[in-house]
C-alpha positions in Angstrom: 68.0 102.9 124.9 64.2 103.3 124.7 62.0 101.4 122.3 58.7 102.4 120.6 55.6 100.9 122.2 53.3 99.4 119.5 49.8 97.8 119.6 50.1 94.0 120.0 46.9 93.4 118.0 46.0 93.9 114.3 43.1 96.2 113.7 40.6 95.8 110.7 38.8 98.8 109.2 36.3 99.4 106.4 36.9 101.4 103.2 36.1 104.6 105.1 38.6 103.9 107.8 36.1 102.9 110.5 36.7 99.9 112.7 34.7 96.8 111.8 32.0 95.9 114.3 30.4 92.4 114.4 32.3 91.5 111.3 33.5 88.1 110.1 37.0 87.1 109.1 37.8 83.9 107.1 41.3 82.3 106.7 41.7 79.8 103.9 44.2 78.1 101.6 46.5 80.3 99.6 45.2 81.4 96.2 41.8 80.0 97.0 38.6 81.5 98.4 39.1 81.8 102.1 35.3 81.5 102.9 35.0 78.2 101.0 38.5 76.8 101.6 39.1 77.3 105.3 42.2 76.1 107.0 42.9 75.4 110.7 43.4 78.5 112.8 44.6 78.6 116.4 44.5 81.0 119.4 48.0 80.0 120.6 51.4 80.0 118.9 51.9 76.3 119.7 48.8 75.4 117.6 46.9 73.6 120.4 43.8 75.7 120.8 41.6 75.7 117.7 39.7 78.9 116.7 36.4 78.4 114.9 35.6 80.3 111.8 34.4 82.8 110.9 36.3 84.7 113.5 34.5 87.5 115.2 35.7 91.1 114.6 34.6 93.8 117.1 35.8 97.3 117.3 38.2 96.4 114.5 39.9 93.6 116.5 39.7 89.8 116.4 38.1 89.0 119.7 38.0 85.8 121.9 35.5 85.9 124.6 35.1 89.6 124.2 38.9 90.3 124.4 41.3 91.2 121.6 43.4 88.2 120.6 45.9 87.0 118.0 45.4 84.1 115.7 48.0 81.6 114.3 48.2 79.4 111.2 50.4 76.4 110.3 51.2 77.5 106.7 52.9 80.9 106.4 51.0 81.8 103.2 47.2 81.8 103.2 44.1 83.6 101.8 41.9 85.9 103.9 38.4 87.5 103.5 36.9 90.3 105.7 33.1 90.9 105.8 30.8 93.4 107.5 28.0 92.4 109.8 25.7 92.8 106.7 27.7 90.2 104.8 29.2 92.8 102.5 32.9 91.9 101.6 35.3 94.6 102.8 38.3 92.9 101.0 39.5 89.6 100.0 43.2 88.6 99.5 44.3 85.3 97.9 47.9 85.4 99.2 48.9 86.8 102.6 52.4 86.3 104.2 52.7 86.2 107.9 54.9 88.8 109.7 56.9 85.9 111.2 57.7 84.8 107.7 58.8 88.3 106.8 61.1 88.4 109.8 62.5 85.0 108.9 63.1 86.1 105.3 64.8 89.3 106.4 67.0 87.4 108.8 67.9 84.8 106.2 70.5 84.6 103.4 68.5 86.7 100.9 67.0 89.1 103.4 69.0 92.1 102.2 67.5 91.6 98.7 64.1 92.5 100.1 65.3 96.0 101.2 65.7 98.8 98.7 68.5 101.4 98.7 69.0 104.6 96.8 71.6 107.4 97.1 70.1 110.8 97.9 71.5 112.4 94.7 70.0 113.4 91.4 70.3 110.6 88.9 70.7 107.8 91.5 68.8 104.6 90.9 67.3 102.2 93.4 69.2 99.1 94.2 68.8 96.4 96.8 70.8 96.5 100.0 72.2 93.2 99.0 73.6 94.5 95.8 75.3 97.4 97.7 76.8 95.3 100.4 78.1 92.6 98.1 80.4 95.1 96.5 82.8 94.6 99.4 83.8 91.4 101.2 85.0 91.4 104.8 87.1 88.7 106.3 84.5 88.5 109.1 82.1 87.3 106.4 84.1 84.1 106.4 84.5 83.7 110.2 87.6 85.9 111.0 87.7 87.0 114.6 90.5 89.5 114.8 91.2 89.3 118.5 95.0 88.8 118.1 94.8 85.3 119.5 92.5 83.2 117.3 94.1 81.8 114.2 92.3 83.6 111.3 94.3 81.8 108.5 91.4 79.6 107.4 89.0 82.6 107.3 91.3 84.7 105.2 92.0 81.9 102.8 88.3 81.1 102.5 87.7 84.7 101.5 90.5 84.6 99.0 89.4 81.4 97.4 85.8 82.6 97.2 86.5 85.7 95.1 89.8 85.3 93.3 88.3 83.1 90.6 85.6 85.7 89.7 85.6 87.2 86.2 86.5 90.7 87.4 89.7 92.7 87.3 90.0 93.6 91.0 88.1 92.3 94.0 88.3 93.9 97.5 88.7 92.2 100.8 88.2 94.6 103.8 89.9 94.4 107.1 88.7 96.2 110.2 90.8 97.9 112.8 91.6 94.6 114.5 94.6 92.3 115.0 94.2 89.3 112.7 96.6 86.5 113.6 97.9 84.4 110.6 99.5 81.2 111.7 99.7 79.6 108.3 100.7 80.9 104.9 98.1 82.6 102.6 98.2 82.1 98.9 96.7 84.6 96.5 96.5 83.8 92.7 93.8 86.3 91.7 93.5 90.1 91.4 92.7 90.7 95.1 93.3 93.9 97.0 93.3 93.9 100.8 92.1 97.2 102.4 92.7 98.0 106.0 91.8 101.0 108.1 95.4 102.1 108.5 98.0 102.2 111.3 98.1 105.0 113.9 99.8 106.0 117.1 103.3 105.5 115.7 105.0 107.9 117.9 108.2 108.1 120.0 106.8 105.6 122.5 108.1 102.8 120.2 105.9 100.1 121.7 107.3 96.6 121.3 103.7 95.6 121.5 101.2 96.6 118.8 99.5 100.0 118.9 95.8 99.5 119.3 94.5 101.9 116.7 95.4 99.9 113.6 94.6 97.1 111.2 97.1 94.4 111.9 98.0 91.2 110.2 100.2 89.2 112.7 102.8 87.0 111.1 102.8 84.1 113.5 104.3 81.5 111.1 107.7 80.6 112.4 108.8 78.8 109.3 107.0 80.3 106.3 105.8 83.5 104.7 102.6 85.2 105.8 101.2 85.9 102.3 102.2 85.1 98.7 100.9 86.8 95.6 101.8 84.5 92.6 100.7 83.4 89.2 99.9 85.3 86.0 96.3 85.7 87.1 97.5 87.5 90.3 98.0 90.8 88.5 96.6 93.9 90.0 96.7 92.6 93.5 98.0 94.3 96.6 97.5 95.6 100.2 96.6 99.1 101.5 96.4 100.5 105.0 97.6 97.4 106.8 100.2 97.0 109.6 102.4 93.9 109.9 103.4 92.7 113.3 105.7 89.7 113.7 105.6 87.3 116.7 108.5 85.7 118.4 111.2 88.4 118.6 112.8 88.6 122.1 112.6 91.6 124.3 115.5 94.0 123.7 118.5 93.5 125.9 122.2 92.8 126.0 123.3 90.5 123.1 119.9 90.9 121.4 119.2 89.1 118.1 115.9 88.8 116.2 114.1 85.5 115.6 114.8 84.2 112.1 111.7 84.4 109.9 110.8 84.0 106.3 109.8 87.0 104.1 106.5 88.4 105.3 105.2 89.1 101.7 106.3 87.1 98.6 105.6 88.6 95.2 106.6 85.9 92.8 105.8 85.3 89.2 102.9 87.6 89.1 104.2 89.2 85.8 102.1 92.2 86.7 101.4 95.0 89.2 101.5 94.4 92.9 100.4 97.5 94.8 101.6 98.0 98.4 100.3 101.3 99.7 100.6 102.6 103.3 101.8 99.2 104.5 103.6 99.3 107.9 106.1 96.7 108.9 106.4 97.2 112.6 109.1 94.6 113.5 110.0 92.2 110.8 113.0 90.1 110.0 112.5 90.2 106.3 109.9 92.4 104.5 109.0 91.9 100.8 110.6 89.5 98.4 109.9 90.4 94.7 110.9 88.1 91.9 109.6 88.2 88.3 106.9 90.8 89.1 107.0 93.6 86.6 105.5 97.0 87.2 105.5 96.8 91.0 104.2 99.8 92.9 105.4 100.2 96.5 104.3 103.5 98.0 104.4 105.1 101.4 106.0 102.2 103.2 107.1 102.5 106.8 108.6 100.0 109.3 111.6 98.6 111.2 113.4 95.8 109.4 116.0 93.6 111.2 117.8 91.7 108.4 116.3 92.5 105.0 113.8 95.0 103.9 113.1 94.6 100.2 114.5 92.2 97.5 114.1 92.8 93.8 115.0 90.4 91.0 113.8 90.0 87.5 112.1 93.4 87.3 111.7 93.3 83.5 109.7 96.5 83.2 109.7 99.8 85.2 109.0 99.2 88.8 108.2 102.0 91.3 109.2 102.4 94.9 108.0 105.7 96.1 108.4 106.5 99.7 110.2 104.4 102.3 110.6 105.5 105.9 112.6 102.7 107.7 112.9 103.9 111.3 112.9 102.6 114.9 109.2 102.1 115.2 109.5 99.0 117.3 112.6 99.8 119.4 115.7 102.1 119.4 117.4 100.1 122.2 121.2 100.0 121.7 121.2 96.2 121.5 118.7 96.3 118.6 120.4 99.0 116.6 123.8 97.4 117.2 122.4 94.3 115.5 120.8 96.1 112.6 123.8 98.4 111.9 125.9 95.2 111.5 123.4 93.1 109.6 120.5 94.8 107.9 120.3 95.6 104.2 117.4 97.8 103.4 117.0 97.3 99.6 118.7 94.6 97.5 118.6 95.0 93.7 119.6 92.1 91.4 118.2 91.9 87.9 116.5 95.2 87.6 116.0 96.5 84.1 114.3 99.6 85.4 113.4 100.8 88.9 112.3 104.2 90.0 112.8 105.0 93.7 111.8 108.2 95.4 112.1 109.5 99.1 114.2 106.6 100.4 115.0 106.9 104.1 117.0 104.3 106.0 118.0 104.4 109.7 120.6 102.4 111.6 121.3 99.7 109.0 124.4 98.2 107.5 123.5 99.1 103.9 120.7 101.2 102.3 120.9 100.1 98.7 122.9 97.0 97.7 123.3 96.1 94.0 124.5 92.6 93.2 124.5 90.0 90.4 121.5 88.0 89.6 121.6 84.3 88.8 119.4 85.1 85.9 121.9 87.5 84.2 120.5 90.0 81.8 121.0 93.5 80.5 122.5 96.5 82.2 120.6 97.7 85.2 119.0 101.2 85.2 118.1 102.5 88.6 116.7 106.0 89.5 116.8 107.4 93.0 115.1 110.7 93.6 116.2 111.5 97.2 118.3 109.1 99.3 118.8 109.6 103.1 121.0 107.1 105.0 121.2 108.0 108.7 123.5 106.0 111.0 124.1 103.7 108.1 127.3 101.8 107.3 127.2 102.2 103.5 124.6 104.1 101.6 125.2 102.6 98.2 127.1 99.4 97.5 127.6 98.1 93.9 128.9 94.5 94.2 128.2 93.4 90.6 130.6 91.9 88.1 128.4 90.4 85.4 126.8 93.5 84.0 127.3 97.2 84.3 125.1 99.2 86.6 123.6 102.6 85.7 122.5 104.4 88.8 121.2 107.9 88.8 120.8 109.7 92.2 119.2 113.2 92.4 120.4 113.9 96.0 121.9 111.8 98.7 123.0 112.2 102.3 125.0 109.7 104.4 125.9 109.6 108.0 128.1 106.6 108.9 128.1 106.9 112.7 127.8 104.1 115.3 124.5 104.6 117.1 124.7 106.3 120.4 128.5 106.7 120.2 130.0 109.6 122.1 132.4 110.9 120.8 131.1 109.9 117.4 132.6 106.7 115.9 132.4 105.5 112.3 130.9 102.1 111.5 133.4 99.6 110.1 133.8 100.3 106.4 131.4 103.2 106.5 131.3 105.3 103.3 128.8 107.0 101.1 129.4 105.0 97.9 131.3 101.8 97.6 131.9 100.1 94.2 133.5 96.8 95.2 134.4 95.5 91.7 133.1 95.0 88.2 133.6 97.3 85.3 131.9 100.1 83.3 129.5 101.0 86.2 128.1 104.5 85.9 126.8 106.4 88.9 125.6 110.0 88.6 124.9 112.0 91.8 123.5 115.5 91.6 124.2 116.4 95.2 126.4 114.3 97.4 126.8 114.8 101.2 128.8 112.3 103.3 129.6 112.6 107.0 131.7 110.3 109.1 133.3 107.7 106.9 135.7 105.1 108.3 138.4 105.8 105.7 137.1 107.3 102.5 133.7 108.8 101.6 133.9 107.2 98.2 135.6 103.9 97.3 135.9 102.5 93.8 137.4 99.2 92.9 137.2 97.3 89.6 138.1 98.9 86.3 136.7 101.6 84.0 134.0 102.6 86.5 132.9 106.2 86.7 131.1 108.5 89.1 129.9 112.0 88.3 129.2 114.5 91.0 127.3 117.7 90.4 128.3 119.0 93.9 129.9 117.2 96.7 130.6 117.7 100.4 132.7 115.2 102.2 133.2 115.6 105.9 134.9 113.7 108.7 136.3 111.0 106.5 139.4 109.1 107.6 137.6 108.8 111.0 138.9 105.3 111.8 142.5 105.7 110.4 144.6 108.8 109.7 146.2 109.8 106.5 143.3 109.3 104.1 142.0 111.5 101.3 138.3 111.8 100.6 138.2 109.1 98.0 140.0 106.0 96.9 139.9 104.5 93.4 141.9 101.9 91.5 143.6 102.9 88.3 141.3 103.4 85.2 138.4 104.4 87.4 137.3 108.0 87.1 135.6 110.4 89.4 134.1 113.5 87.8 133.5 116.7 89.8 131.5 119.4 88.1 132.7 121.8 90.8 135.4 121.6 93.4 134.2 119.4 96.3 134.2 120.7 99.9 136.6 118.5 101.8 136.7 118.6 105.6 138.4 115.5 107.0 138.6 114.3 110.6 141.8 115.1 112.4 144.6 113.3 110.6 142.9 113.1 107.2 144.0 114.8 104.1 142.3 117.7 102.4 142.7 116.0 99.1 140.7 113.8 96.8 143.2 111.0 97.1 146.2 109.8 98.9 149.0 107.5 98.0 149.4 106.0 94.6 147.5 108.2 92.0 144.3 106.7 90.8 140.9 107.9 89.9 141.0 111.7 89.5 144.7 111.7 90.1 145.3 109.4 87.2 143.1 111.6 85.1 145.6 114.4 85.5 148.1 112.5 83.5 147.2 112.4 79.8 149.3 109.4 79.3 147.1 107.4 81.7 143.6 108.6 80.8 143.3 110.5 77.5 140.2 112.5 76.7 139.4 113.3 80.3 138.4 116.8 81.4 139.0 118.1 84.9 137.4 121.6 85.0 138.7 122.8 88.3 142.0 123.0 90.2 142.9 119.7 92.0 145.4 119.3 94.7 146.8 115.8 94.3 150.1 114.2 94.2 152.8 115.9 92.2 150.4 118.1 90.2 149.3 120.4 93.1 147.3 123.4 91.9 147.3 122.3 88.3 144.6 123.1 85.8 144.6 120.5 83.0 142.7 120.5 79.7 143.0 117.5 77.5 142.2 116.9 73.9 140.5 114.0 72.2 141.6 110.5 73.1 144.4 109.2 71.0 146.3 112.4 70.5 149.7 112.6 72.0 151.4 115.6 73.6 148.7 117.9 72.2 147.5 119.2 75.5 147.9 122.6 77.0 149.1 122.5 80.7 149.4 125.6 82.9 150.9 125.2 86.3 153.0 127.1 88.8 156.7 126.2 88.8 158.9 126.5 91.8 160.8 129.3 90.0 157.5 131.2 89.2 158.0 130.5 85.5 154.8 129.5 83.6 155.4 126.8 81.0 153.2 126.1 78.0 153.2 122.8 76.2 156.2 120.5 76.4 159.3 120.9 78.5 162.1 123.2 77.4 159.7 126.1 76.9 158.6 125.0 73.4 155.3 125.6 71.6 154.0 123.0 69.2 151.2 123.4 66.6 149.0 120.8 64.8 150.5 117.9 66.6 154.1 118.8 65.4 157.1 118.9 67.6 157.7 122.1 69.4 160.1 124.6 67.8 162.8 126.3 69.8 161.9 129.9 70.7 164.1 132.3 68.7 166.0 135.0 70.6 167.1 138.5 69.6 164.5 139.1 67.0 164.4 142.8 65.9 161.0 144.5 66.4 160.5 145.2 62.7 158.5 143.9 59.8 161.6 142.1 58.5 162.5 140.7 61.9 159.0 139.3 62.6 158.9 137.9 59.1 162.2 136.1 59.6 161.0 134.8 63.0 157.8 133.3 61.5 159.8 131.7 58.7 162.2 130.2 61.2 159.2 128.8 63.1 157.9 127.2 59.9 154.7 129.1 60.1 155.1 130.9 56.8 157.1 130.5 53.6 160.2 132.5 53.0 
């Protein structure tokens, strides 16, 4: 780099711009006449060689023994007077600041306040550089290093403490594309948003070390969380464009198991919005713990989780979880995925009054969505899922709640229950698309359901009075681990509704039926005496009612249904046995025989049936 060459000496000129010759220069006390209140002036910066006044100015320069020279003063503020050889004053200044002072001021705490700044747009106003720069706080402002080795916990906490008490809604803390190592636990109680520069190079290389092009926060605390957002004043906090890397996990290999760690992020008792946007969890044991934090907004989350991904409890308002891509970013080694397929639960939902989820993808885990009871109790849960993809997952949806009914609405879902890297393909133990393990009055609605490779059944329903509605359903390769199973299993009083006939394609040895064994679920719904008021609007092959189309009337009515089914003799029967027809809930009348085809004969038949008076 080349630098501009400048004159080392100050030049003095008259009002016409001509250099002063044989002039005189006086230096005096600030705000006083320089000529009558002279101060000590020196030829050297150390202040050891005095210069007598007035100082001679020749050719526009202060000269010493005929050579241009510099002068130095002890005070950095002074007065100055310049005169021509004739004694005429060229100018006089009562206050002059030395250039050294200006350099010092610019380099000091308030130096940026001395420099103006204006955007090059119409209507823009002039501000100081200090005002502009103080809109954003960097962790480096508090001593953060970001080399991946230095403990930056104190610097981060100092930045947090400095701004979280300010009377503003949201304050920003900026992170550069560096690895910041957090050995302790950070506590945030104010409306602070952390902004990083993103995470890149997440390709198929699956580095067990950190990709370089990223903003990283390294969770190096073996016993505690990395960061906690808490307190009512912590509303509107969050993290954007940051990657999380967790220290201490062993290199993948035979018998691999992760190091046990606390939740990376704890969102507790904030009672307001926590925003996580474009946050990447590269290799974490447990991701985000959320309790008593209404209106959460988790968006565009990526990562590989080993034991737990996300935990929600006491979501008293509508939370949002829009975009989760849980994949093998750290490792797809068989030993790692064997462990996660046996142990990892991606999303755990407890007391959730309302939660909207969209674009949820889970890979190589035990469960994608697990719904269970909360110790806090509460109202019925309402959960919306707009797109659920469970790939190499044991169970896509598990409802293990008994205290309150669960209302779950799924737009579309896909489930593959295969053991990773198995050839031929094996089903994970207990693999199925939907598993209701107990409880009562749970309602699940699925617009499009596609399940491939279940251990026994694609759908399993225990408990009582639970219902699942399917708009369309494809169930393939169920009964993979044991032969003789239908697509579904359900205890009595549970009902499965199919808007259209499901496509059933079992593995060899499975049954092309909804159920097998003792009738339950849909099978029970074929018998009006078991479940009245139930409508099955397509032929069902099940049990002893093969090929039957049943239409049932309102609950509570007895023997009022109309049943059409093929008999072994080819005879079609309407109503009760013995070829009888009943009207208005009355017992069926015996069909008359030998009625003459005449007005009198028809009249007599109608009278005999009790339909008209004689």
